[in-house]
C-alpha positions as CSV (number, residue, x, y, z in Angstrom):
1,M,142.1,118.4,100.1
2,I,143.4,115.8,97.7
3,E,147.1,115.9,97.0
4,E,148.3,115.1,93.6
5,T,151.0,112.7,94.8
6,G,151.0,109.1,93.6
7,P,150.5,107.3,97.0
8,V,147.6,109.5,97.9
9,K,145.8,108.8,94.6
10,F,146.4,105.2,95.2
11,K,145.0,105.4,98.7
12,I,141.9,107.2,97.6
13,Y,141.4,104.8,94.7
14,G,141.8,101.9,97.1
15,Q,139.2,103.3,99.4
16,Q,136.8,103.9,96.4
17,Q,137.4,100.4,95.2
18,A,136.7,99.0,98.7
19,I,133.4,101.0,98.8
20,A,132.5,99.7,95.3
21,N,133.2,96.1,96.3
22,R,131.1,96.5,99.4
23,Q,128.2,98.0,97.4
24,R,128.5,95.2,94.9
25,A,128.4,92.6,97.6
26,D,125.2,94.2,99.0
27,D,123.5,94.6,95.6
28,T,121.8,91.2,95.7
29,Q,118.9,92.8,97.6
30,Y,118.0,94.5,94.3
31,I,117.7,91.2,92.4
32,P,114.0,90.0,92.1
33,D,113.1,86.9,94.1
34,E,112.1,85.1,90.9
35,Y,115.6,85.4,89.5
36,K,117.2,84.2,92.8
37,A,114.8,81.2,92.9
38,F,115.6,80.3,89.3
39,A,119.4,80.5,89.9
40,R,119.1,78.4,93.1
41,D,117.0,75.7,91.3
42,Q,119.5,75.6,88.4
43,E,122.4,75.1,90.8
44,K,120.5,72.4,92.7
45,Q,119.8,70.6,89.4
46,F,123.4,70.9,88.4
47,V,124.7,69.5,91.8
48,Q,122.1,66.7,91.7
49,M,123.3,65.6,88.2
50,M,126.9,65.8,89.4
51,L,126.1,63.7,92.5
52,E,124.2,61.1,90.4
53,Q,127.1,60.7,88.1
54,M,129.5,60.3,91.0
55,N,127.2,57.7,92.5
56,N,127.0,55.9,89.2
57,S,130.8,55.7,89.0
58,V,131.1,53.8,92.3
59,P,130.8,50.0,92.0
60,K,128.0,48.6,94.0
61,N,129.2,45.0,94.3
62,G,129.8,44.0,97.9
63,L,128.5,47.2,99.4
64,G,125.0,45.9,100.2
65,L,123.5,48.3,97.6
66,E,122.4,45.7,95.2
67,G,119.1,43.8,95.5
68,E,118.5,40.1,95.8
69,N,120.8,38.0,93.7
70,G,122.8,41.0,92.7
71,G,120.0,42.7,90.8
72,D,118.8,46.3,91.1
73,N,116.6,47.1,94.1
74,S,114.0,49.6,93.0
75,A,113.2,50.7,96.6
76,M,116.9,51.3,97.2
77,N,117.2,53.2,94.0
78,Y,114.3,55.4,95.0
79,Y,115.8,56.0,98.4
80,N,119.1,56.9,96.9
81,S,117.5,59.3,94.4
82,I,115.7,61.1,97.2
83,L,118.9,61.2,99.3
84,T,120.9,62.6,96.3
85,S,118.2,65.3,95.8
86,E,118.4,66.3,99.5
87,H,122.2,66.4,99.4
88,A,122.0,68.6,96.3
89,D,119.5,70.9,98.0
90,V,121.7,71.3,101.1
91,M,124.8,71.8,99.0
92,S,123.2,74.5,96.9
93,K,121.8,76.4,100.0
94,K,124.8,76.2,102.3
95,D,127.1,79.3,102.3
96,G,125.8,80.5,99.0
97,G,126.2,77.2,97.2
98,L,129.0,76.3,94.9
99,G,129.0,79.6,93.1
100,V,126.9,78.5,90.1
101,Q,124.0,80.7,91.4
102,K,126.2,83.8,91.4
103,M,127.4,83.1,87.8
104,I,123.8,82.6,86.7
105,L,122.6,85.8,88.4
106,D,125.6,87.7,86.9
107,Q,124.4,86.6,83.5
108,L,120.7,87.1,84.0
109,Y,120.7,90.2,86.1
110,P,124.0,92.1,85.6
111,H,125.4,94.5,88.2
112,S,124.4,97.5,86.2
113,R,120.7,96.7,86.8
114,R,121.1,96.0,90.5
115,N,120.0,99.3,92.0
116,P,116.9,100.7,93.7
117,I,115.6,102.5,90.6
118,A,115.8,99.4,88.3
119,Y,114.4,97.2,91.1
120,N,111.4,99.5,91.7
121,A,110.8,99.7,88.0
122,Y,110.7,95.9,87.8
123,L,108.2,95.7,90.7
124,E,106.0,98.4,89.1
125,Q,106.0,96.6,85.8
126,K,105.2,93.3,87.5
127,N,102.3,94.8,89.3
128,Q,101.0,96.4,86.1
129,M,101.1,93.0,84.3
130,A,99.3,91.4,87.2
131,E,96.6,94.0,87.1
132,G,96.3,93.6,83.3
133,R,95.8,89.8,83.7
134,A,93.1,90.4,86.3
135,H,91.3,92.8,84.0
136,A,91.6,90.4,81.1
137,R,90.2,87.5,83.3
138,A,87.3,89.7,84.4
139,A,86.5,90.7,80.8
140,S,86.6,87.1,79.7
141,S,84.3,86.1,82.5
142,R,81.8,88.8,81.6
143,A,81.9,87.8,77.9
144,L,81.3,84.1,78.9
145,Q,78.4,85.1,81.1
146,N,76.9,87.2,78.3
147,A,77.3,84.3,75.8
148,K,75.6,81.9,78.2
149,G,72.8,84.4,78.7
150,V,72.2,84.8,75.0
151,A,72.2,81.0,74.6
152,N,69.6,80.5,77.3
153,E,67.2,83.0,75.6
Protein backbone atom coordinates (compact mmCIF):
# COMPACT_ATOMS: atom_id res chain seq x y z
CA MET A 1 0.00 0.00 0.00
CA ILE A 2 1.36 3.41 -0.98
CA GLU A 3 1.11 6.04 1.69
CA GLU A 4 0.41 9.60 0.71
CA THR A 5 3.19 11.10 2.81
CA GLY A 6 5.94 13.12 1.18
CA PRO A 7 8.95 10.93 2.01
CA VAL A 8 7.24 7.78 0.74
CA LYS A 9 6.37 9.44 -2.56
CA PHE A 10 9.96 10.60 -2.85
CA LYS A 11 11.25 7.13 -2.07
CA ILE A 12 8.99 5.53 -4.66
CA TYR A 13 9.90 8.18 -7.23
CA GLY A 14 13.58 7.60 -6.47
CA GLN A 15 13.16 3.87 -7.08
CA GLN A 16 11.27 4.49 -10.32
CA GLN A 17 13.95 6.91 -11.45
CA ALA A 18 16.67 4.36 -10.65
CA ILE A 19 14.81 1.71 -12.68
CA ALA A 20 14.37 4.15 -15.58
CA ASN A 21 18.08 5.05 -15.50
CA ARG A 22 19.03 1.35 -15.49
CA GLN A 23 16.74 0.67 -18.44
CA ARG A 24 18.13 3.67 -20.29
CA ALA A 25 21.68 2.41 -19.75
CA ASP A 26 20.71 -0.98 -21.18
CA ASP A 27 18.81 0.39 -24.17
CA THR A 28 21.88 0.43 -26.43
CA GLN A 29 21.09 -3.18 -27.30
CA TYR A 30 18.15 -1.83 -29.32
CA ILE A 31 20.31 0.45 -31.48
CA PRO A 32 21.06 -1.08 -34.91
CA ASP A 33 24.70 -1.98 -35.50
CA GLU A 34 24.92 0.34 -38.50
CA TYR A 35 24.15 3.33 -36.28
CA LYS A 36 26.68 2.23 -33.67
CA ALA A 37 29.39 1.75 -36.30
CA PHE A 38 28.67 5.17 -37.80
CA ALA A 39 28.89 6.87 -34.39
CA ARG A 40 32.12 5.01 -33.58
CA ASP A 41 33.68 6.02 -36.91
CA GLN A 42 32.66 9.65 -36.45
CA GLU A 43 34.23 9.75 -32.99
CA LYS A 44 37.41 8.14 -34.34
CA GLN A 45 37.58 10.75 -37.10
CA PHE A 46 37.03 13.56 -34.58
CA VAL A 47 39.73 12.23 -32.25
CA GLN A 48 42.13 11.76 -35.17
CA MET A 49 41.64 15.36 -36.29
CA MET A 50 42.15 16.54 -32.71
CA LEU A 51 45.38 14.53 -32.35
CA GLU A 52 46.68 15.78 -35.71
CA GLN A 53 46.13 19.37 -34.63
CA MET A 54 47.86 18.66 -31.33
CA ASN A 55 50.81 17.11 -33.17
CA ASN A 56 50.99 20.10 -35.53
CA SER A 57 51.21 22.48 -32.58
CA VAL A 58 54.38 20.81 -31.22
CA PRO A 59 57.63 22.22 -32.65
CA LYS A 60 59.67 19.49 -34.29
CA ASN A 61 63.06 21.23 -34.15
CA GLY A 62 65.59 19.23 -32.19
CA LEU A 63 63.24 16.31 -31.51
CA GLY A 64 64.62 14.12 -34.27
CA LEU A 65 61.31 14.31 -36.12
CA GLU A 66 62.58 16.32 -39.06
CA GLY A 67 64.26 14.82 -42.10
CA GLU A 68 67.74 15.43 -43.40
CA ASN A 69 68.81 19.06 -43.30
CA GLY A 70 65.71 19.95 -41.27
CA GLY A 71 63.27 19.15 -44.11
CA ASP A 72 60.16 17.04 -43.92
CA ASN A 73 60.65 13.31 -43.93
CA SER A 74 57.81 11.68 -45.88
CA ALA A 75 58.40 8.25 -44.31
CA MET A 76 58.23 9.75 -40.82
CA ASN A 77 55.08 11.70 -41.74
CA TYR A 78 53.48 8.49 -43.01
CA TYR A 79 54.43 6.63 -39.85
CA ASN A 80 53.08 9.45 -37.66
CA SER A 81 49.78 9.52 -39.57
CA ILE A 82 49.34 5.75 -39.04
CA LEU A 83 50.28 6.11 -35.38
CA THR A 84 47.78 8.96 -34.93
CA SER A 85 45.08 6.89 -36.61
CA GLU A 86 45.74 3.95 -34.29
CA HIS A 87 45.76 6.21 -31.22
CA ALA A 88 42.42 7.63 -32.32
CA ASP A 89 41.02 4.13 -32.83
CA VAL A 90 42.10 3.02 -29.35
CA MET A 91 40.80 6.22 -27.73
CA SER A 92 37.40 5.90 -29.41
CA LYS A 93 36.99 2.24 -28.37
CA LYS A 94 38.32 2.30 -24.80
CA ASP A 95 35.65 2.66 -22.09
CA GLY A 96 33.02 3.91 -24.51
CA GLY A 97 35.27 6.56 -26.03
CA LEU A 98 35.16 10.25 -25.23
CA GLY A 99 31.37 10.49 -25.21
CA VAL A 100 31.00 11.73 -28.77
CA GLN A 101 29.50 8.39 -29.82
CA LYS A 102 26.83 8.68 -27.16
CA MET A 103 25.94 12.22 -28.25
CA ILE A 104 25.72 11.16 -31.91
CA LEU A 105 23.56 8.14 -31.06
CA ASP A 106 21.29 10.29 -28.89
CA GLN A 107 20.71 12.55 -31.90
CA LEU A 108 20.39 9.83 -34.55
CA TYR A 109 18.51 7.24 -32.52
CA PRO A 110 16.68 8.87 -29.59
CA HIS A 111 15.75 6.98 -26.43
CA SER A 112 12.10 6.88 -27.46
CA ARG A 113 13.02 4.54 -30.34
CA ARG A 114 15.24 2.27 -28.26
CA ASN A 115 12.85 -0.55 -27.50
CA PRO A 116 12.25 -4.08 -28.78
CA ILE A 117 9.23 -3.12 -30.89
CA ALA A 118 11.04 -0.37 -32.80
CA TYR A 119 14.17 -2.49 -33.14
CA ASN A 120 12.26 -5.47 -34.57
CA ALA A 121 10.38 -3.16 -36.95
CA TYR A 122 13.73 -1.78 -38.15
CA LEU A 123 15.09 -5.30 -38.73
CA GLU A 124 11.94 -6.33 -40.60
CA GLN A 125 12.10 -3.26 -42.83
CA LYS A 126 15.81 -3.88 -43.49
CA ASN A 127 15.08 -7.49 -44.51
CA GLN A 128 12.23 -6.38 -46.80
CA MET A 129 14.51 -3.87 -48.50
CA ALA A 130 17.18 -6.53 -49.00
CA GLU A 131 14.60 -8.90 -50.51
CA GLY A 132 13.34 -6.12 -52.78
CA ARG A 133 16.86 -5.44 -54.03
CA ALA A 134 17.39 -9.16 -54.69
CA HIS A 135 14.16 -9.34 -56.71
CA ALA A 136 15.13 -6.22 -58.67
CA ARG A 137 18.56 -7.69 -59.49
CA ALA A 138 16.97 -10.95 -60.63
CA ALA A 139 14.47 -9.10 -62.85
CA SER A 140 17.24 -6.95 -64.30
CA SER A 141 19.33 -10.03 -65.02
CA ARG A 142 16.39 -11.76 -66.77
CA ALA A 143 15.71 -8.66 -68.86
CA LEU A 144 19.38 -8.47 -69.86
CA GLN A 145 19.40 -12.14 -70.85
CA ASN A 146 16.22 -11.67 -72.88
CA ALA A 147 17.74 -8.66 -74.62
CA LYS A 148 20.87 -10.65 -75.48
CA GLY A 149 18.74 -13.49 -76.78
CA VAL A 150 16.79 -11.13 -79.05
CA ALA A 151 20.01 -9.56 -80.32
CA ASN A 152 21.49 -12.97 -81.18
CA GLU A 153 18.46 -13.99 -83.28
